[in-house]
C-alpha positions in Angstrom: -102.3 50.4 -65.6 -101.9 54.3 -66.2 -101.7 56.4 -63.6 -105.7 57.5 -62.1 -107.0 60.8 -62.2 -109.8 62.6 -60.8 -110.9 63.5 -64.1 -111.2 59.7 -65.0 -113.8 59.3 -61.8 -115.7 61.9 -63.4 -115.9 61.0 -66.9 -117.3 57.4 -65.3 -119.9 59.4 -62.9 -121.1 61.5 -65.9 -121.7 58.3 -68.0 -123.3 56.0 -65.0 -127.1 55.0 -65.6 -127.2 54.8 -61.9 -126.3 58.1 -60.7 -130.3 58.8 -60.7 -130.9 56.7 -57.7 -128.6 58.6 -55.5 -131.3 61.2 -55.3 -133.5 58.7 -53.9 -131.5 58.6 -50.4 -130.6 61.2 -47.7 -126.7 61.1 -47.2 -124.9 64.0 -45.3 -123.6 66.7 -46.7 -119.6 66.3 -46.7 -119.8 62.4 -45.8 -118.4 60.0 -48.4 -120.4 57.0 -46.6 -118.3 53.7 -47.0 -120.3 51.5 -44.7 -123.4 49.9 -46.3 -122.3 46.5 -45.5 -123.0 47.5 -42.0 -125.8 49.7 -42.6 -127.3 50.9 -46.1 -128.2 54.8 -46.2 -131.6 56.0 -45.4 -133.9 56.0 -48.8 -136.0 59.5 -48.8 -139.6 57.3 -49.3 -138.6 55.5 -45.8 -139.8 58.5 -43.8 -142.9 59.6 -45.6 -144.6 55.7 -45.3 -143.1 55.3 -42.0 -145.2 58.6 -41.4 -148.2 57.2 -42.9 -148.2 54.3 -41.1 -148.4 55.7 -38.1 -150.9 58.5 -38.3 -153.1 57.3 -40.9 -153.0 53.5 -40.9 -152.9 53.2 -37.1 -153.8 57.0 -35.4 -157.2 56.4 -37.7 -157.5 52.6 -38.5 -156.5 51.6 -35.2 -156.7 47.8 -34.5 -158.3 47.8 -38.3 -154.7 48.0 -39.8 -154.3 44.5 -39.6 -157.0 44.0 -42.3 -157.5 47.0 -43.9 -154.0 47.8 -44.4 -152.9 44.4 -44.7 -150.5 44.1 -41.6 -151.4 40.5 -40.7 -149.7 39.7 -44.4 -147.1 41.7 -45.0 -144.6 39.0 -43.7 -145.7 37.2 -46.9 -146.6 39.6 -49.2 -143.0 41.4 -48.7 -140.7 37.8 -49.1 -142.3 37.6 -52.4 -141.3 40.7 -53.5 -137.9 40.4 -52.2 -137.7 36.7 -53.7 -137.8 38.1 -57.3 -134.5 39.6 -55.4 -132.5 36.4 -54.3 -133.4 33.5 -56.9 -136.4 32.2 -54.9 -139.9 31.4 -56.1 -143.5 32.8 -54.7 -144.3 31.8 -51.2 -140.6 30.4 -50.4 -139.8 33.8 -48.8 -141.3 35.3 -45.4 -139.8 38.6 -44.3 -139.9 38.0 -40.1 -138.1 38.0 -36.4 -133.9 38.7 -36.7 -131.2 36.9 -38.8 -130.5 34.7 -35.5 -133.4 33.8 -34.6 -134.3 33.1 -38.3 -131.2 31.0 -38.2 -131.9 28.7 -35.1 -135.3 28.2 -36.7 -133.7 27.0 -40.4 -130.9 24.9 -38.3 -133.5 23.2 -36.4 -135.6 22.4 -39.1 -132.3 21.1 -41.1 -131.1 18.5 -37.8 -134.7 17.5 -37.8 -134.5 16.3 -41.6 -131.9 14.7 -41.4 -132.1 12.6 -38.0 -129.0 10.0 -38.0 -126.6 13.0 -38.9 -124.7 14.7 -36.2 -122.5 17.4 -37.7 -123.4 21.0 -38.7 -120.5 21.7 -40.7 -118.9 25.5 -40.8 -115.6 27.2 -41.2 -113.8 29.4 -39.2 -114.4 32.7 -41.1 -118.1 32.8 -40.8 -119.8 35.1 -39.0 -119.7 34.7 -35.1 -123.3 35.2 -34.6 -124.2 31.9 -36.8 -121.9 29.7 -35.0 -123.3 31.1 -31.2 -126.8 29.9 -32.8 -125.4 26.4 -33.5 -123.5 26.3 -30.0 -127.1 27.1 -28.5 -128.8 24.9 -30.7 -126.5 21.8 -30.2 -126.6 22.7 -25.8 -130.9 22.6 -26.7 -130.3 19.4 -28.0 -129.0 18.1 -25.4 -125.3 18.0 -27.0 -126.3 15.0 -29.1 -124.7 17.3 -32.6 -121.4 18.6 -32.7 -120.6 21.9 -35.1 -117.0 21.1 -37.2 -115.3 24.0 -37.8 -112.7 24.2 -40.8 -111.1 26.5 -42.7 -113.1 28.5 -45.5 -111.1 26.3 -48.6 -111.8 23.0 -46.6 -115.4 22.9 -47.2 -116.2 20.9 -50.0 -114.1 18.2 -49.1 -115.0 18.0 -45.2 -118.6 16.9 -46.1 -119.3 13.7 -45.5 -122.0 10.8 -44.0 -121.6 12.3 -40.6 -122.4 15.9 -42.0 -125.9 16.7 -41.6 -126.1 20.8 -42.8 -123.5 23.1 -44.4 -123.7 26.1 -42.6 -122.1 29.6 -44.4 -122.3 32.9 -44.9 -122.3 33.2 -48.3 -119.8 36.3 -48.4 -117.0 36.2 -45.6 -118.2 39.5 -43.8 -114.4 40.5 -43.3 -112.4 40.1 -46.6 -115.8 39.8 -49.2 -114.8 36.7 -50.9 -117.7 34.8 -51.9 -118.4 31.0 -51.9 -119.3 28.8 -55.1 -123.1 28.5 -53.6 -124.1 26.2 -57.0 -120.7 24.1 -55.9 -121.0 23.7 -52.1 -124.4 22.7 -52.7 -123.4 20.2 -55.4 -121.2 18.7 -52.6 -123.6 18.7 -50.0 -126.5 17.0 -52.0 -124.2 14.2 -53.5 -122.9 13.4 -49.8 -127.0 13.6 -48.6 -126.6 17.1 -46.0 -128.2 20.0 -46.4 -127.4 23.4 -46.7 -128.0 27.1 -44.7 -126.9 29.6 -46.0 -126.8 33.2 -45.0 -127.1 36.1 -47.4 -127.0 39.0 -44.8 -123.8 40.5 -46.9 -125.2 39.2 -50.4 -128.5 39.8 -51.0 -128.6 43.7 -52.5 -125.2 43.7 -53.1 -125.0 41.2 -56.4 -127.3 38.8 -58.0 -128.4 35.9 -55.8 -130.3 32.5 -57.3 -131.0 30.3 -54.2 -133.3 28.1 -57.0 -130.9 28.3 -59.5 -128.0 26.9 -56.8 -130.0 24.4 -55.7 -129.8 26.0 -52.4 -132.6 24.3 -49.1 -132.4 27.4 -46.6 -131.0 30.4 -46.3 -131.4 33.4 -44.1 -130.8 36.7 -44.1 -131.3 40.7 -42.7 -132.6 43.7 -44.6 -130.7 46.5 -43.1 -127.4 46.4 -45.4 -127.6 46.4 -49.0 -131.6 46.6 -48.8 -131.7 49.6 -46.8 -134.4 49.2 -44.5 -132.6 50.5 -41.7 -131.1 49.6 -38.2 -132.2 46.5 -36.9 -134.5 46.2 -40.2 -136.6 43.0 -40.4 -135.2 40.0 -41.2 -135.8 37.0 -43.6 -136.0 33.3 -44.1 -136.3 31.1 -47.3 -137.3 27.1 -47.4 -136.9 25.8 -51.0 -140.0 24.7 -51.9 -139.5 21.0 -51.7 -138.5 20.6 -48.1 -141.9 23.0 -46.7 -143.9 19.7 -46.2 -140.9 18.4 -44.2 -139.5 21.1 -42.3 -141.0 22.2 -39.4 -139.3 24.5 -36.7 -139.5 24.8 -32.7 -140.7 27.8 -31.9 -144.1 27.1 -32.6 -145.7 30.6 -32.0 -149.5 31.2 -33.3 -148.8 33.0 -36.5 -147.6 30.1 -37.6 -150.3 27.9 -37.0 -152.5 26.6 -39.3 -156.1 28.6 -37.7 -154.3 31.4 -35.4 -157.7 32.6 -34.5 -159.1 29.6 -33.6 -156.9 29.4 -30.6 -156.7 25.9 -30.4 -154.8 24.8 -27.7 -152.9 22.2 -29.7 -150.6 23.5 -32.1 -151.1 22.7 -35.8 -148.5 24.0 -38.4 -149.8 26.3 -41.1 -149.0 24.6 -44.2 -145.6 26.7 -46.8 -143.9 29.2 -45.4 -146.5 30.4 -43.2 -145.2 27.6 -40.7 -141.6 29.9 -40.1 -143.8 33.0 -38.6 -144.0 33.1 -35.6 -145.3 36.2 -33.9 -147.3 39.0 -34.7 -145.2 41.3 -37.2 -143.2 44.7 -36.4 -145.5 46.6 -38.7 -143.5 50.1 -38.5 -139.9 48.0 -39.4 -142.0 46.1 -42.3 -143.3 49.2 -43.6 -139.8 50.6 -43.7 -138.3 47.8 -45.8 -141.7 48.2 -48.3 -140.5 51.5 -48.9 -136.5 50.5 -48.9 -137.5 47.5 -51.2 -139.4 49.4 -53.7 -135.9 51.4 -54.4 -133.8 48.0 -54.9 -136.6 46.6 -57.1 -136.3 49.3 -59.3 -132.8 49.0 -60.4 -131.2 46.8 -62.8 -128.8 44.1 -60.8 -126.7 43.0 -63.7 -125.8 47.1 -63.9 -125.6 47.3 -60.0 -123.2 44.1 -60.5 -121.1 45.9 -63.3 -121.2 49.2 -61.1 -120.1 47.3 -57.6 -117.1 45.5 -59.6 -115.6 49.0 -61.4 -116.2 50.6 -57.9 -114.2 48.2 -55.9 -111.6 47.8 -58.7 -110.7 51.2 -58.9 -110.5 51.8 -55.0 -108.2 48.6 -54.8 -106.1 49.9 -57.9 -106.2 53.5 -56.1 -105.1 52.5 -52.8 -102.3 50.9 -54.1 -101.2 54.0 -56.1 -101.1 56.5 -53.3 -101.3 54.6 -50.1 -99.3 51.6 -51.7 -96.0 52.3 -48.9 -98.4 52.4 -46.1 -98.3 49.4 -45.3 -102.0 48.5 -46.2 -102.5 44.5 -47.6 -105.3 44.0 -49.8 -107.3 40.5 -48.0 -110.7 40.8 -50.6 -110.1 38.9 -53.8 -108.8 41.1 -56.7 -110.9 39.5 -59.2 -114.4 39.9 -58.5 -115.4 38.1 -61.0 -118.5 39.3 -63.6 -120.0 36.4 -63.9 -121.3 34.0 -61.8 -119.9 32.6 -59.5 -119.0 36.0 -58.0 -115.6 35.8 -55.8 -116.1 38.8 -53.9 -118.9 41.2 -52.6 -119.1 44.4 -52.8 -117.0 45.3 -50.0 -113.3 45.7 -50.5 -111.0 44.9 -47.2 -107.3 45.8 -46.4 -105.2 44.9 -43.3 -103.0 47.0 -41.6 -101.6 47.0 -38.1 -103.0 50.6 -37.3 -106.4 49.7 -39.0 -108.9 51.0 -36.4 -107.0 54.1 -35.8 -107.1 54.6 -39.7 -110.4 54.2 -40.0 -111.2 56.4 -37.0 -109.4 59.3 -38.6 -111.3 58.5 -41.9 -114.2 58.8 -40.6 -113.3 62.2 -38.8 -112.7 63.3 -42.1 -115.9 62.0 -43.3 -115.2 59.2 -45.3 -117.0 56.4 -43.0 -115.6 52.6 -43.4 -115.3 50.3 -40.1 -113.1 48.2 -38.5 -113.0 44.7 -37.9 -111.0 42.7 -35.4 -108.0 42.3 -35.7 -106.7 44.5 -38.2 -109.1 44.7 -40.7 -110.1 48.0 -42.6 -113.4 47.6 -44.7 -115.3 49.6 -46.7 -118.7 48.5 -48.6 -119.8 50.4 -51.7 -123.4 50.2 -52.7 -123.6 51.3 -56.1 -127.1 52.9 -56.2 -125.6 55.8 -54.2 -122.1 56.0 -54.3 -120.2 57.9 -56.7 -117.2 57.0 -58.9 -115.9 60.2 -57.5 -116.3 59.3 -54.2 -113.7 56.4 -54.3 -111.3 59.3 -55.3 -111.9 61.1 -52.5 -111.7 58.7 -50.4 -108.4 57.7 -50.6 -107.1 61.1 -50.7 -108.5 61.6 -47.1 -106.8 58.4 -46.7 -103.8 59.3 -48.3 -103.7 62.3 -46.2 -104.2 60.8 -43.0 -101.3 58.8 -43.1 -99.1 61.3 -44.2 -100.3 63.9 -41.2 -100.0 60.7 -39.0 -103.5 61.3 -37.8 -104.8 57.7 -37.5 -102.0 57.8 -34.1 -103.8 59.8 -32.5 -104.2 59.6 -28.4 -108.1 59.1 -28.7 -107.5 56.1 -31.2 -105.3 54.3 -28.9 -108.6 52.3 -26.7 -111.1 51.0 -29.3 -115.0 52.2 -29.0 -117.6 49.7 -28.0 -118.7 49.7 -31.8 -115.8 49.6 -34.0 
């Protein structure tokens, strides 16, 4: 392809229909933020919305806020709004708890629905917390189940009559490679198994269609591409067809059919509400509410188109400008412009000095992150990323490599958070 120049990227910015969204985010001057796959940028509307909750709702309404300001029903109301982004229907999504807790709940429910099967099937590339939660649940259930881990490309062929649940993170957190959700779900169902999808690196990054893919259960977070802030509330999905049969073990009072009857015996609520355990964390929910307003204003098809363009340009430019430095692309080169997607909204390169390169880039104001053993990750959030950010980020990478900044003494020991 022709050699790229900065002018090419400036023209793309000038013609970008999503460019106005950048003004709806707080972005520090002099920083190119390519880490939205770990923590999204701050929408400018969030501080005002949280301030109003603290001062007006809590400050003036006090306990009345549970009814007057709708605090009690926010997990379900936000769930219905989020459902439109992930291909779910009304009453199929609740915004509650953390991703790990929700995975524990959904995995428990799925295993109980397949009592004669013992295998939880997952992949070696899955996000570790999902594997850890499965291991903990297996121990809690007395060791009657087994976690079977195979390579990513072996999943479909490994589903058999002993498989109770296929538990996968749709988008690989290191490489950005995306599973074909419809294909895997069909293979699981053909064998009598259920599916549980972790959409932490999918929701908000590209169009997701849970019902179109016939998914059974799903979980996800809100603080990556959905921009709800650090530790923002997670969410869960239970397909309507399973809601009568799906029972989870964390039977807290708000999952009760009549929580304010204060009965001594637990009676699960109907529908998705039985998967809400505890009093909702309202501050986090209203932050998510404001962030979701921004996301719902965007055209997801246009967002996907720009995401693919940003990532493709980054790949081509790194290879053009830094191809002699030993960086090796580990993300799928072909993103897929129509579903099923093959790459999410991140690009990863492997390099023996990857940690030092990422740290030196951060020192120059280009923020990506690193994952063991040698993975440099760069996330692209099309609502606030510019095409010229791609050019400037790669120029900084070239400068780091030319000056050997990544070999500095301070980068020889890895920080606690990479």
